[in-house]
C-alpha positions as CSV (number, residue, x, y, z in Angstrom):
1,M,0.0,0.0,0.0
2,K,1.4,3.4,-1.0
3,K,1.3,6.2,1.5
4,V,0.1,9.5,0.2
5,A,1.9,12.5,1.6
6,V,-0.4,15.3,2.5
7,K,1.1,18.8,2.0
8,K,0.3,21.2,4.7
9,L,-0.7,24.7,3.6
10,D,1.7,27.2,5.1
11,I,-0.1,30.6,5.1
12,S,2.2,32.4,7.6
13,A,4.3,33.9,4.8
14,G,1.3,35.2,3.0
15,I,-0.1,36.7,6.2
16,S,3.3,38.3,6.9
17,N,3.4,39.8,3.4
18,L,-0.2,41.1,3.8
19,A,0.7,42.7,7.1
20,V,3.7,44.5,5.6
21,L,1.7,45.6,2.6
22,S,-1.1,47.0,4.8
23,A,1.4,48.8,7.0
24,V,3.0,50.4,3.9
25,V,-0.4,51.5,2.7
26,V,-1.4,53.0,6.0
27,V,1.9,54.9,6.3
28,S,1.6,56.2,2.7
29,L,-2.0,57.4,3.0
30,P,-1.2,60.9,4.3
31,L,1.4,61.4,1.6
32,L,-0.9,60.2,-1.2
33,L,-4.1,62.0,-0.1
34,G,-2.7,65.1,1.5
35,D,-5.6,67.4,2.3
36,Q,-8.2,64.9,1.1
37,L,-7.4,62.5,3.9
38,G,-9.9,64.1,6.3
39,V,-12.6,63.9,3.7
40,V,-11.9,60.3,2.8
41,L,-11.8,59.3,6.5
42,S,-15.1,61.1,7.3
43,K,-16.9,59.4,4.4
44,F,-15.4,56.0,5.5
45,A,-16.6,56.6,9.0
46,T,-20.1,57.6,7.9
47,Q,-20.4,54.5,5.6
48,G,-19.0,52.3,8.4
49,A,-21.6,53.6,10.8
50,G,-24.3,52.9,8.3
51,V,-23.2,49.3,7.9
52,I,-23.0,48.8,11.6
53,E,-26.5,50.2,12.0
54,E,-27.8,47.9,9.3
55,F,-26.3,44.9,11.0
56,G,-27.8,45.9,14.3
57,N,-31.2,46.2,12.7
58,F,-30.8,42.8,11.0
59,F,-29.9,41.1,14.3
60,L,-32.7,42.8,16.1
61,R,-35.2,41.5,13.5
62,L,-33.5,38.1,13.6
63,F,-33.7,37.6,17.3
64,S,-37.0,39.3,18.1
C-alpha cells in the first residue's frame, strides 16, 4: 500500500506579506491623499456607521 503525503498549507508567509503591505499603505496614505485625507476618512466613518446600523437592525429583527 502506497502512502500519500499530505502537503500542509503554510499561510504564515502570506499573512506576513499582507501585514507588511497594509502597514505600507497606512503609512503612505497621508502622503498620497494630502488634504483629502480628512474627507476620505469622514466618508469612510459615515459609511461604516451605516453598515453597523444595518447589521444591528438585522440582528434585532432576527432575534425578536
